[in-house]
BAKELO-27375 format. One record per residue (C-alpha): residue number from 1; residue in three letters; x, y, z. Coordinates in nm, 4 decimals. Example, Ala and Ser with C-alpha at 12.3 -4.5 7.8 and 13.67 -1.06 7.14 Angstrom:
BEGIN
[1; "ALA"; [1.2300; -0.4500; 0.7800]] [2; "SER"; [1.3670; -0.1060; 0.7140]] 
This chain:
BEGIN
[1; "MET"; [-5.0259; 0.7451; -0.6953]] [2; "ASP"; [-5.0199; 0.8197; -1.0178]] [3; "ILE"; [-4.7870; 0.5979; -1.2283]] [4; "SER"; [-4.5087; 0.8374; -1.3339]] [5; "LYS"; [-4.1505; 0.8791; -1.2998]] [6; "LYS"; [-4.2070; 1.1586; -1.0403]] [7; "GLU"; [-4.4229; 1.0082; -0.8230]] [8; "PHE"; [-4.2399; 0.6982; -0.8224]] [9; "LEU"; [-3.8825; 0.8652; -0.6732]] [10; "LYS"; [-4.0953; 0.8507; -0.2995]] [11; "ILE"; [-4.1374; 0.4644; -0.3441]] [12; "PRO"; [-3.9003; 0.3474; -0.0173]] [13; "GLN"; [-3.6014; 0.0180; -0.1657]] [14; "THR"; [-3.8396; -0.1784; 0.1130]] [15; "ALA"; [-3.9510; -0.5014; 0.0659]] [16; "GLY"; [-4.3389; -0.4961; 0.0219]] [17; "VAL"; [-4.6507; -0.5631; -0.2044]] [18; "TYR"; [-4.7515; -0.3203; -0.4518]] [19; "THR"; [-5.1328; -0.2896; -0.6255]] [20; "PHE"; [-5.2012; -0.1398; -0.9437]] [21; "TRP"; [-5.5777; -0.0387; -1.0017]] [22; "GLU"; [-5.8454; 0.0638; -1.2248]] [23; "ASN"; [-6.2112; 0.2194; -1.1512]] [24; "ASN"; [-6.1044; 0.1430; -0.7853]] [25; "LYS"; [-6.1218; -0.1821; -0.8753]] [26; "PRO"; [-5.7383; -0.3839; -0.7984]] [27; "ILE"; [-5.5921; -0.5412; -1.2006]] [28; "TYR"; [-5.2862; -0.6417; -1.0656]] [29; "ILE"; [-5.1356; -0.7045; -0.7451]] [30; "GLY"; [-4.7358; -0.8180; -0.6991]] [31; "LYS"; [-4.4522; -0.8245; -0.4694]] [32; "SER"; [-4.0893; -0.7084; -0.4107]] [33; "VAL"; [-3.7970; -0.7247; -0.1956]] [34; "ASN"; [-3.7192; -0.3640; -0.3679]] [35; "LEU"; [-4.0408; -0.1659; -0.3993]] [36; "LYS"; [-3.8867; 0.1420; -0.5732]] [37; "SER"; [-3.6543; -0.0642; -0.8087]] [38; "ARG"; [-3.9640; -0.3195; -0.9058]] [39; "LEU"; [-4.2294; -0.0814; -0.9519]] [40; "ASN"; [-3.9600; 0.1843; -1.2067]] [41; "SER"; [-3.9084; -0.1465; -1.4132]] [42; "TYR"; [-4.3026; -0.0729; -1.4600]] [43; "LEU"; [-4.1936; 0.2233; -1.6603]] [44; "LEU"; [-3.9566; 0.0950; -1.9246]] [45; "PRO"; [-4.0285; 0.0776; -2.2984]] [46; "ASN"; [-3.9664; -0.3074; -2.3368]] [47; "LEU"; [-4.2476; -0.4626; -2.1397]] [48; "GLY"; [-4.4315; -0.7293; -2.2339]] [49; "ALA"; [-4.7306; -0.7568; -2.3977]] [50; "LYS"; [-4.9517; -0.8228; -2.1175]] [51; "THR"; [-4.7675; -0.6163; -1.8873]] [52; "LYS"; [-4.7996; -0.2984; -2.1014]] [53; "ALA"; [-5.1869; -0.3748; -2.2113]] [54; "MET"; [-5.1967; -0.3929; -1.7571]] [55; "VAL"; [-5.0151; -0.0959; -1.7017]] [56; "ALA"; [-5.1899; 0.1124; -1.9743]] [57; "ALA"; [-5.5412; -0.0077; -1.8009]] [58; "ALA"; [-5.4271; 0.1519; -1.4667]] [59; "GLN"; [-5.5267; 0.4496; -1.3025]] [60; "LYS"; [-5.3245; 0.4121; -1.0336]] [61; "VAL"; [-5.0868; 0.2093; -0.7471]] [62; "THR"; [-5.0671; 0.1485; -0.4059]] [63; "PHE"; [-4.7901; -0.0273; -0.1970]] [64; "ILE"; [-4.7551; -0.1369; 0.1690]] [65; "LYS"; [-4.4438; -0.1910; 0.2889]] [66; "VAL"; [-4.3855; -0.5170; 0.5033]] [67; "ASN"; [-4.1107; -0.6564; 0.7599]] [68; "SER"; [-3.9581; -0.9548; 0.5598]] [69; "GLU"; [-3.9817; -1.1211; 0.2330]] [70; "LEU"; [-4.1418; -1.4258; 0.4040]] [71; "GLU"; [-4.3980; -1.1183; 0.5191]] [72; "SER"; [-4.4177; -1.0260; 0.1038]] [73; "LEU"; [-4.5046; -1.3716; 0.0052]] [74; "LEU"; [-4.7800; -1.4441; 0.2510]] [75; "LEU"; [-4.9267; -1.1151; 0.1956]] [76; "GLU"; [-4.8870; -1.1019; -0.1487]] [77; "SER"; [-5.0462; -1.4221; -0.1522]] [78; "SER"; [-5.3584; -1.3493; 0.0716]] [79; "LEU"; [-5.4489; -1.0192; -0.1146]] [80; "ILE"; [-5.4892; -1.2237; -0.4424]] [81; "LYS"; [-5.6761; -1.4958; -0.2926]] [82; "LYS"; [-5.9613; -1.2139; -0.1991]] [83; "TYR"; [-5.9296; -0.9792; -0.5011]] [84; "LYS"; [-5.8559; -1.2097; -0.7739]] [85; "PRO"; [-5.7657; -0.9299; -1.0034]] [86; "LYS"; [-5.7736; -1.0199; -1.3553]] [87; "TYR"; [-5.4224; -0.9634; -1.4732]] [88; "ASN"; [-5.2815; -1.2350; -1.1542]] [89; "ILE"; [-5.3641; -1.5004; -1.4408]] [90; "VAL"; [-5.1270; -1.7529; -1.2921]] [91; "LEU"; [-5.4126; -1.7278; -0.9333]] [92; "LYS"; [-5.7091; -1.6620; -1.1025]] [93; "ASP"; [-5.7152; -2.0060; -1.3264]] [94; "ASP"; [-5.7470; -2.2436; -1.0314]] [95; "LYS"; [-5.5878; -2.5476; -1.2373]] [96; "HIS"; [-5.2120; -2.3627; -1.2141]] [97; "ALA"; [-5.2988; -2.2550; -0.8413]] [98; "LEU"; [-4.9691; -2.4470; -0.5920]] [99; "TYR"; [-5.0499; -2.6052; -0.2689]] [100; "ILE"; [-4.7699; -2.7581; -0.0158]] [101; "VAL"; [-4.8994; -3.0851; 0.0856]] [102; "ILE"; [-4.7004; -3.3146; 0.3398]] [103; "THR"; [-4.7949; -3.6672; 0.2565]] [104; "LYS"; [-4.9608; -3.9812; 0.4635]] [105; "GLU"; [-4.6634; -4.1724; 0.4848]] [106; "GLU"; [-4.5017; -4.3612; 0.7675]] [107; "PHE"; [-4.1955; -4.1045; 0.6511]] [108; "PRO"; [-4.3968; -3.7928; 0.5398]] [109; "ARG"; [-4.3114; -3.6005; 0.1986]] [110; "VAL"; [-4.3350; -3.2484; 0.1739]] [111; "ILE"; [-4.4082; -3.1945; -0.1603]] [112; "THR"; [-4.6309; -2.9489; -0.3560]] [113; "CYS"; [-4.9285; -2.9626; -0.5796]] [114; "ARG"; [-5.2099; -2.8481; -0.7916]] [115; "LYS"; [-5.5633; -2.7658; -0.6521]] [116; "LEU"; [-5.7202; -3.0368; -0.8339]] [117; "TYR"; [-5.5406; -3.3155; -0.5966]] [118; "ALA"; [-5.4863; -3.1155; -0.3045]] [119; "VAL"; [-5.8818; -3.0302; -0.2488]] [120; "SER"; [-5.8865; -3.3928; -0.0767]] [121; "HIS"; [-5.5915; -3.3122; 0.1254]] [122; "LYS"; [-5.5901; -3.2994; 0.4727]] [123; "GLN"; [-5.3042; -3.1698; 0.5188]] [124; "ALA"; [-5.2326; -2.8983; 0.2081]] [125; "TYR"; [-5.1203; -2.5200; 0.3062]] [126; "GLY"; [-5.2138; -2.2746; 0.0459]] [127; "PRO"; [-5.2758; -2.1568; -0.2682]] [128; "PHE"; [-4.9482; -1.9559; -0.3140]] [129; "PRO"; [-5.0028; -1.7787; -0.6476]] [130; "ASN"; [-4.6978; -1.9457; -0.8028]] [131; "SER"; [-4.4052; -2.1941; -0.7956]] [132; "THR"; [-4.1693; -1.9086; -0.7296]] [133; "ASN"; [-4.3326; -1.8349; -0.4249]] [134; "VAL"; [-4.4067; -2.2164; -0.3141]] [135; "LYS"; [-3.9558; -2.2744; -0.3526]] [136; "SER"; [-3.9056; -1.9435; -0.1545]] [137; "ILE"; [-4.1008; -2.0278; 0.1441]] [138; "LEU"; [-3.9757; -2.3811; 0.1180]] [139; "LYS"; [-3.6329; -2.3041; 0.1143]] [140; "MET"; [-3.6171; -2.1135; 0.4190]] [141; "ILE"; [-3.8404; -2.3532; 0.6196]] [142; "ARG"; [-3.5975; -2.6716; 0.4866]] [143; "LYS"; [-3.2848; -2.4875; 0.6542]] [144; "VAL"; [-3.4596; -2.4996; 0.9763]] [145; "PHE"; [-3.6622; -2.8112; 0.9766]] [146; "PRO"; [-3.4764; -3.0703; 0.7048]] [147; "PHE"; [-3.7522; -3.2928; 0.5108]] [148; "SER"; [-3.7437; -3.5573; 0.2810]] [149; "ASP"; [-3.9383; -3.4989; -0.0941]] [150; "HIS"; [-3.8600; -3.8315; -0.1908]] [151; "LYS"; [-3.9487; -4.1634; -0.1368]] [152; "ILE"; [-3.7702; -4.4396; -0.0227]] [153; "ALA"; [-3.4855; -4.5456; -0.1662]] [154; "LYS"; [-3.1865; -4.7676; -0.0931]] [155; "LYS"; [-2.9150; -4.5171; -0.0231]] [156; "PRO"; [-2.9232; -4.2006; 0.1662]] [157; "CYS"; [-3.0321; -3.8880; -0.0962]] [158; "LEU"; [-2.8092; -3.6115; -0.2713]] [159; "TYR"; [-2.9933; -3.3230; 0.0136]] [160; "SER"; [-2.9032; -3.5299; 0.2940]] [161; "HIS"; [-2.5462; -3.4941; 0.2567]] [162; "ILE"; [-2.5764; -3.1327; 0.2642]] [163; "GLY"; [-2.8054; -3.1330; 0.5674]] [164; "LEU"; [-3.1508; -3.0446; 0.4172]] [165; "CYS"; [-3.2723; -3.3770; 0.4327]] [166; "ASN"; [-3.1739; -3.5040; 0.7658]] [167; "PRO"; [-3.1905; -3.7676; 0.9141]] [168; "CYS"; [-3.2936; -3.9016; 0.5624]] [169; "PRO"; [-3.6246; -4.1988; 0.5621]] [170; "SER"; [-3.3888; -4.3781; 0.2868]] [171; "GLU"; [-3.1211; -4.4261; 0.5466]] [172; "ILE"; [-3.3899; -4.4883; 0.8500]] [173; "HIS"; [-3.5892; -4.7097; 0.6684]] [174; "ASN"; [-3.2310; -4.9498; 0.6031]] [175; "ASN"; [-3.0804; -4.9196; 0.9479]] [176; "GLN"; [-2.9981; -5.2496; 1.1257]] [177; "ASN"; [-2.9826; -5.1333; 1.4564]] [178; "LEU"; [-3.3657; -5.0342; 1.5499]] [179; "ILE"; [-3.2347; -4.8653; 1.8954]] [180; "ILE"; [-3.1174; -4.5714; 1.6359]] [181; "LYS"; [-3.3444; -4.6553; 1.3627]] [182; "GLN"; [-3.6394; -4.5482; 1.6395]] [183; "GLU"; [-3.4535; -4.2591; 1.7412]] [184; "GLN"; [-3.3885; -4.1492; 1.4023]] [185; "LYS"; [-3.7798; -4.1648; 1.3310]] [186; "LYS"; [-3.8709; -3.9822; 1.6042]] [187; "GLN"; [-3.6084; -3.6929; 1.5137]] [188; "TYR"; [-3.7536; -3.7197; 1.1869]] [189; "MET"; [-4.1619; -3.6923; 1.2981]] [190; "GLN"; [-4.0653; -3.3921; 1.4954]] [191; "GLY"; [-3.9398; -3.2067; 1.2414]] [192; "ILE"; [-4.2386; -3.2847; 1.0649]] [193; "ARG"; [-4.4279; -3.1542; 1.3309]] [194; "ASN"; [-4.2602; -2.8303; 1.3776]] [195; "ILE"; [-4.3620; -2.7855; 0.9549]] [196; "LYS"; [-4.6938; -2.8158; 1.0000]] [197; "LEU"; [-4.6765; -2.5498; 1.3178]] [198; "VAL"; [-4.5099; -2.3426; 1.1076]] [199; "LEU"; [-4.6990; -2.3261; 0.7376]] [200; "GLY"; [-4.9866; -2.3056; 1.0530]] [201; "ARG"; [-4.8608; -2.0032; 1.0931]] [202; "LYS"; [-4.8350; -2.1320; 1.4540]] [203; "PHE"; [-4.4190; -2.0374; 1.5228]] [204; "ASN"; [-4.4515; -1.9111; 1.9058]] [205; "ILE"; [-4.5446; -2.3220; 1.9819]] [206; "VAL"; [-4.2897; -2.4206; 1.7857]] [207; "ARG"; [-4.0317; -2.1466; 1.9561]] [208; "ASN"; [-4.1600; -2.2479; 2.3279]] [209; "GLU"; [-4.1002; -2.5797; 2.2460]] [210; "LEU"; [-3.7283; -2.5450; 2.0995]] [211; "GLU"; [-3.6350; -2.3559; 2.3797]] [212; "LYS"; [-3.7289; -2.5914; 2.6420]] [213; "LYS"; [-3.5284; -2.8648; 2.4365]] [214; "MET"; [-3.2197; -2.6673; 2.4244]] [215; "ASN"; [-3.2645; -2.5668; 2.8342]] [216; "ARG"; [-3.3256; -2.9599; 2.8750]] [217; "LEU"; [-3.0190; -3.0659; 2.6649]] [218; "SER"; [-2.7939; -2.7597; 2.8260]] [219; "LYS"; [-2.8279; -2.9343; 3.1457]] [220; "LEU"; [-2.7813; -3.2712; 3.0518]] [221; "GLN"; [-2.4320; -3.1114; 2.9178]] [222; "LYS"; [-2.5095; -3.2415; 2.5318]] [223; "TYR"; [-2.4124; -2.8987; 2.4463]] [224; "GLU"; [-2.3367; -2.9721; 2.0703]] [225; "GLU"; [-2.7296; -3.0889; 1.9973]] [226; "ALA"; [-2.7949; -2.7422; 2.2612]] [227; "LYS"; [-2.6089; -2.5593; 2.0006]] [228; "ILE"; [-2.7862; -2.7259; 1.7122]] [229; "VAL"; [-3.1223; -2.6459; 1.8178]] [230; "ARG"; [-3.0229; -2.2809; 1.9190]] [231; "ASP"; [-2.9130; -2.3017; 1.5537]] [232; "GLN"; [-3.3007; -2.3771; 1.4929]] [233; "ILE"; [-3.4492; -2.1003; 1.6880]] [234; "LYS"; [-3.1921; -1.8164; 1.5618]] [235; "THR"; [-3.3030; -1.8965; 1.2180]] [236; "LEU"; [-3.6572; -1.9881; 1.2997]] [237; "ASP"; [-3.6765; -1.6319; 1.4487]] [238; "TYR"; [-3.5529; -1.4211; 1.1493]] [239; "ILE"; [-3.7704; -1.5520; 0.8806]] [240; "THR"; [-4.0648; -1.5592; 1.0645]] [241; "GLN"; [-4.0510; -1.1958; 1.1914]] [242; "GLU"; [-4.3530; -1.0177; 1.3664]] [243; "LYS"; [-4.6353; -1.1264; 1.0914]] [244; "ILE"; [-4.8448; -0.8716; 1.0724]] [245; "SER"; [-5.2689; -0.9297; 0.9206]] [246; "VAL"; [-5.3929; -0.8726; 0.6107]] [247; "GLU"; [-5.6787; -0.6768; 0.7392]] [248; "LYS"; [-5.4145; -0.4374; 0.9819]] [249; "PHE"; [-5.2586; -0.3263; 0.6526]] [250; "LEU"; [-5.5750; -0.2552; 0.4911]] [251; "GLU"; [-5.6920; -0.0651; 0.7576]] [252; "ASN"; [-5.3841; 0.1394; 0.7648]] [253; "PRO"; [-5.1356; 0.1379; 0.4690]] [254; "ASN"; [-4.8893; 0.3408; 0.6425]] [255; "LEU"; [-4.8869; 0.0702; 0.9645]] [256; "THR"; [-4.5051; 0.0060; 0.8972]] [257; "GLU"; [-4.3983; 0.3222; 0.9465]] [258; "ASP"; [-4.6155; 0.3422; 1.2335]] [259; "VAL"; [-4.4689; -0.0103; 1.3655]] [260; "ARG"; [-4.1113; 0.1463; 1.3198]] [261; "LYS"; [-4.2163; 0.4161; 1.5194]] [262; "GLU"; [-4.3712; 0.2384; 1.8674]] [263; "GLU"; [-4.0747; 0.0183; 1.8019]] [264; "LEU"; [-3.8091; 0.3418; 1.8295]] [265; "GLU"; [-4.0732; 0.4575; 2.1303]] [266; "SER"; [-4.0264; 0.1350; 2.3180]] [267; "LEU"; [-3.6462; 0.1724; 2.3197]] [268; "LEU"; [-3.6462; 0.4488; 2.4565]] [269; "SER"; [-3.9066; 0.4087; 2.7260]] [270; "LEU"; [-3.6297; 0.1218; 2.8372]] [271; "PHE"; [-3.3243; 0.3224; 2.8475]] [272; "THR"; [-3.5093; 0.6308; 3.0095]] [273; "VAL"; [-3.5889; 0.3508; 3.2590]] [274; "HIS"; [-3.2341; 0.2405; 3.3014]] [275; "GLY"; [-3.1336; 0.5683; 3.3429]] [276; "THR"; [-2.9859; 0.7168; 3.0120]] [277; "ARG"; [-3.1707; 0.9849; 2.8276]] [278; "PHE"; [-3.1195; 1.0375; 2.4009]] [279; "ASN"; [-3.2576; 1.3392; 2.2407]] [280; "SER"; [-3.3393; 1.1176; 1.9419]] [281; "LEU"; [-3.2430; 0.7652; 1.8421]] [282; "ARG"; [-3.2331; 0.8181; 1.5020]] [283; "ARG"; [-2.9192; 0.6281; 1.3972]] [284; "ILE"; [-2.8598; 0.3170; 1.5491]] [285; "GLU"; [-2.5180; 0.0990; 1.4371]] [286; "CYS"; [-2.4750; -0.2940; 1.5593]] [287; "PHE"; [-2.0955; -0.4602; 1.5200]] [288; "ASP"; [-2.0471; -0.8326; 1.4773]] [289; "ILE"; [-1.7901; -1.0709; 1.4231]] [290; "ALA"; [-1.7409; -1.3978; 1.1704]] [291; "HIS"; [-1.4748; -1.6132; 1.1951]] [292; "LEU"; [-1.4293; -1.9511; 1.2247]] [293; "GLN"; [-1.1602; -2.0960; 1.4547]] [294; "GLY"; [-1.0388; -1.7184; 1.4218]] [295; "VAL"; [-0.9780; -1.7409; 1.0414]] [296; "SER"; [-1.1120; -1.5277; 0.7626]] [297; "ALA"; [-1.2163; -1.2857; 1.0621]] [298; "THR"; [-1.5027; -1.0183; 0.9727]] [299; "ALA"; [-1.6789; -0.7704; 1.0820]] [300; "SER"; [-1.9925; -0.5675; 0.9978]] [301; "MET"; [-2.2054; -0.2747; 1.0499]] [302; "ALA"; [-2.5334; -0.2332; 1.0064]] [303; "VAL"; [-2.6965; 0.0911; 1.0706]] [304; "PHE"; [-3.0519; 0.1443; 1.1168]] [305; "ILE"; [-3.1889; 0.5120; 1.0693]] [306; "ASP"; [-3.5501; 0.5949; 1.2489]] [307; "GLY"; [-3.6180; 0.2288; 1.2622]] [308; "GLU"; [-3.5564; 0.1330; 0.8797]] [309; "LYS"; [-3.2215; -0.0386; 0.7833]] [310; "GLU"; [-2.9819; 0.1490; 0.5016]] [311; "SER"; [-2.7837; -0.1018; 0.3603]] [312; "ASN"; [-2.6135; 0.2110; 0.1385]] [313; "GLU"; [-2.4548; 0.3003; 0.5054]] [314; "TYR"; [-2.3624; -0.0518; 0.5602]] [315; "ARG"; [-1.9579; -0.1528; 0.6241]] [316; "HIS"; [-1.7829; -0.4827; 0.5724]] [317; "PHE"; [-1.4067; -0.4899; 0.7689]] [318; "LYS"; [-1.1586; -0.7717; 0.7009]] [319; "ILE"; [-1.0010; -0.8567; 0.9933]] [320; "ARG"; [-0.5776; -0.8183; 0.9982]] [321; "GLN"; [-0.4678; -1.1824; 1.1448]] [322; "VAL"; [-0.2685; -1.1510; 1.3863]] [323; "LYS"; [-0.1229; -1.4668; 1.5572]] [324; "GLY"; [-0.2977; -1.4912; 1.9210]] [325; "GLN"; [-0.5529; -1.2317; 1.8092]] [326; "SER"; [-0.9193; -1.2739; 2.0172]] [327; "ASP"; [-1.2196; -1.2011; 1.9745]] [328; "TYR"; [-1.1629; -0.8509; 2.2435]] [329; "ASP"; [-0.8507; -0.8048; 1.9577]] [330; "SER"; [-1.0884; -0.7620; 1.6763]] [331; "MET"; [-1.3296; -0.5625; 1.8764]] [332; "LYS"; [-1.0455; -0.3284; 1.9644]] [333; "GLU"; [-0.9410; -0.2648; 1.5973]] [334; "ILE"; [-1.2815; -0.2510; 1.4584]] [335; "VAL"; [-1.4045; 0.0141; 1.7053]] [336; "ASN"; [-1.0751; 0.2254; 1.6491]] [337; "ARG"; [-1.1446; 0.2050; 1.2673]] [338; "ARG"; [-1.5053; 0.3366; 1.3241]] [339; "ILE"; [-1.4780; 0.6476; 1.5032]] [340; "LYS"; [-1.1770; 0.7285; 1.2795]] [341; "ASN"; [-1.4841; 0.8164; 1.0089]] [342; "LEU"; [-1.6896; 0.9695; 1.3177]] [343; "ASP"; [-1.6897; 1.2772; 1.0433]] [344; "ARG"; [-1.7190; 1.0679; 0.6884]] [345; "TRP"; [-2.0223; 0.8201; 0.8266]] [346; "ASP"; [-2.1762; 1.0024; 1.0207]] [347; "LYS"; [-2.1728; 0.9748; 1.4260]] [348; "PRO"; [-2.4026; 0.6980; 1.6099]] [349; "ASP"; [-2.6642; 0.7954; 1.8717]] [350; "LEU"; [-2.6435; 0.4400; 1.9789]] [351; "ILE"; [-2.4056; 0.1163; 1.9196]] [352; "ILE"; [-2.5457; -0.2113; 1.9879]] [353; "VAL"; [-2.2134; -0.4831; 1.9999]] [354; "ASP"; [-2.3518; -0.8142; 1.9180]] [355; "GLY"; [-2.1770; -0.9860; 2.2615]] [356; "GLY"; [-2.1996; -0.9454; 2.6542]] [357; "LEU"; [-2.0085; -0.7166; 2.8892]] [358; "GLY"; [-1.6570; -0.8036; 2.7902]] [359; "GLN"; [-1.7207; -0.6253; 2.4230]] [360; "VAL"; [-1.9297; -0.3426; 2.5733]] [361; "LYS"; [-1.6197; -0.2362; 2.7467]] [362; "ILE"; [-1.4032; -0.2650; 2.4545]] [363; "PHE"; [-1.6150; -0.0527; 2.2230]] [364; "ASN"; [-1.7115; 0.1789; 2.5538]] [365; "GLU"; [-1.3465; 0.3078; 2.6334]] [366; "ILE"; [-1.3200; 0.4360; 2.2568]] [367; "CYS"; [-1.6901; 0.5625; 2.2100]] [368; "LYS"; [-1.7506; 0.7412; 2.5759]] [369; "SER"; [-1.5381; 1.0061; 2.4988]] [370; "HIS"; [-1.7667; 1.0929; 2.2496]] [371; "ASN"; [-2.0365; 1.0409; 2.3393]] [372; "ILE"; [-2.1883; 0.7498; 2.2120]] [373; "LEU"; [-2.3736; 0.5025; 2.4306]] [374; "VAL"; [-2.2622; 0.1437; 2.4312]] [375; "VAL"; [-2.4686; -0.1769; 2.4940]] [376; "GLY"; [-2.4483; -0.5521; 2.4278]] [377; "VAL"; [-2.6979; -0.7952; 2.2756]] [378; "ALA"; [-2.6907; -1.1228; 2.4165]] [379; "LYS"; [-2.8830; -1.5024; 2.4197]] [380; "HIS"; [-3.1589; -1.4617; 2.0927]] [381; "PRO"; [-3.1313; -1.1621; 2.1917]] [382; "ASP"; [-3.3670; -1.1173; 2.4986]] [383; "ARG"; [-3.1498; -0.8876; 2.7185]] [384; "LEU"; [-2.9243; -0.5787; 2.6341]] [385; "VAL"; [-2.6062; -0.5332; 2.8686]] [386; "PHE"; [-2.4853; -0.2044; 2.9468]] [387; "ILE"; [-2.1844; -0.0892; 3.0844]] [388; "ASP"; [-2.2995; -0.1338; 3.4150]] [389; "GLY"; [-2.3101; -0.5530; 3.4297]] [390; "ILE"; [-2.7372; -0.4532; 3.4205]] [391; "LYS"; [-2.8820; -0.6558; 3.1821]] [392; "VAL"; [-3.2338; -0.5192; 3.1064]] [393; "LYS"; [-3.5026; -0.7102; 2.9322]] [394; "LEU"; [-3.6107; -0.6712; 2.5834]] [395; "GLN"; [-3.9937; -0.7620; 2.5112]] [396; "GLY"; [-4.2172; -0.6228; 2.2946]] [397; "PRO"; [-4.1727; -0.4057; 2.0497]] [398; "ALA"; [-3.8326; -0.3270; 2.1327]] [399; "LEU"; [-3.7454; -0.6758; 2.0745]] [400; "HIS"; [-3.8155; -0.6657; 1.7636]] [401; "LEU"; [-3.6258; -0.3793; 1.6512]] [402; "VAL"; [-3.3134; -0.5297; 1.8066]] [403; "SER"; [-3.3568; -0.8646; 1.6839]] [404; "ARG"; [-3.3681; -0.7311; 1.3422]] [405; "ILE"; [-3.0447; -0.5253; 1.3576]] [406; "ARG"; [-2.8567; -0.7736; 1.4892]] [407; "ASP"; [-3.0049; -1.0305; 1.2760]] [408; "GLU"; [-2.8653; -0.7935; 0.9882]] [409; "ALA"; [-2.5471; -0.7337; 1.1581]] [410; "HIS"; [-2.4712; -1.1185; 1.1520]] [411; "ARG"; [-2.6301; -1.2007; 0.8083]] [412; "PHE"; [-2.3744; -0.9463; 0.6789]] [413; "ALA"; [-2.0633; -1.0090; 0.8827]] [414; "ARG"; [-2.1231; -1.3786; 0.7345]] [415; "ARG"; [-2.1587; -1.3064; 0.3587]] [416; "LEU"; [-1.8611; -1.1622; 0.3646]] [417; "HIS"; [-1.6598; -1.4373; 0.5579]] [418; "HIS"; [-1.8214; -1.6797; 0.3578]] [419; "LYS"; [-1.6990; -1.4985; 0.0002]] [420; "LEU"; [-1.2847; -1.5234; 0.1897]] [421; "ILE"; [-1.3325; -1.8606; 0.3099]] [422; "SER"; [-1.4549; -1.9743; -0.0854]] [423; "LYS"; [-1.1301; -1.8004; -0.1886]] [424; "ALA"; [-0.8985; -1.9657; 0.0524]] [425; "VAL"; [-1.0339; -2.3066; -0.0362]] [426; "LEU"; [-1.0225; -2.2047; -0.4140]] [427; "THR"; [-0.6691; -2.0867; -0.3972]] [428; "GLN"; [-0.5714; -2.3977; -0.1966]] [429; "GLY"; [-0.7020; -2.6088; -0.4833]] [430; "ALA"; [-0.5196; -2.4374; -0.7391]] 
């Protein structure tokens, strides 16, 4: 499209990668979590000298929508590496390119380094266009698989206290109990192995192994350990949503829209097989509740329209705290408040509840008189739970869509919940 305010009004507010072109050659490639906001910033008068020169030289701009921040980071890196645009100075100058490196030590560290060192290193991943990208990737991975970036010391590092270096190599090295030491070292090395697989984009191998481990721990009735692994799986699923190759994006710039259409058709087909028919699945809402042992309970309503998240339609609910109140009571309160706003917030075609048959029944009691279908989603999620108790396995595009919707509802519910918890802690401290 042309570089103008009129044309930029058409740009969606989603994550993606954009390219400025001069004489049919890419001169700058960037990424953003909000394409519309980022590209419109290039129309502002107070641009830096380099940016101003680039925009003046450019004749048109194109963009590619993607599914997640991680995907935009990887796609941007691939395109810059492929085309080497003249205004992407950081990557064009090899001495500035960054790599993620896993060292060859008794307790391998995950660090970053420049190309001059990384080229001779067999366990190097990259290059990446700048340090911000590398930090974002490592931050995401570290939440799933804690790692060390420091040398052995006398005491465990600061990150070990917040679970981001766990078990800490310093703690393992100084442990006098040989049996515990061996177990901790085995745990740490397994984490490093998983990090290598994730950086190599072998997500399915990691996920399958984690799922086997979780099931094994559950059978041994080690439920606390199984829960930790389950949380790893959930976080891994969130940061490694279906990745699409650079080549596919280049062949079809409208690929994201086509993927969304395929996901909706797949979900519609699943409902048809169950005997439920829709004229459309234009608006889908998902509800989730977050609380800590009943304290500061909140709920979220995530909204997807035509398969795309519609953040402006999201709603938070601060649940009224009543003694002895259960999750079911909270659910009943939320569905009643939602139906009261049916005209003002638009009517959903489908409501997804993060839970099983009990939660579905509560929502259905209120929603059935308004002809709104309610289903539950359970286990990772890979099952839809219908009001008749039948569970339908989710696969392929339908699974991708439902997972994305459920994850958004979960993230949004926890955001308000964390704010309320922090406020309560500060109030008590005062």
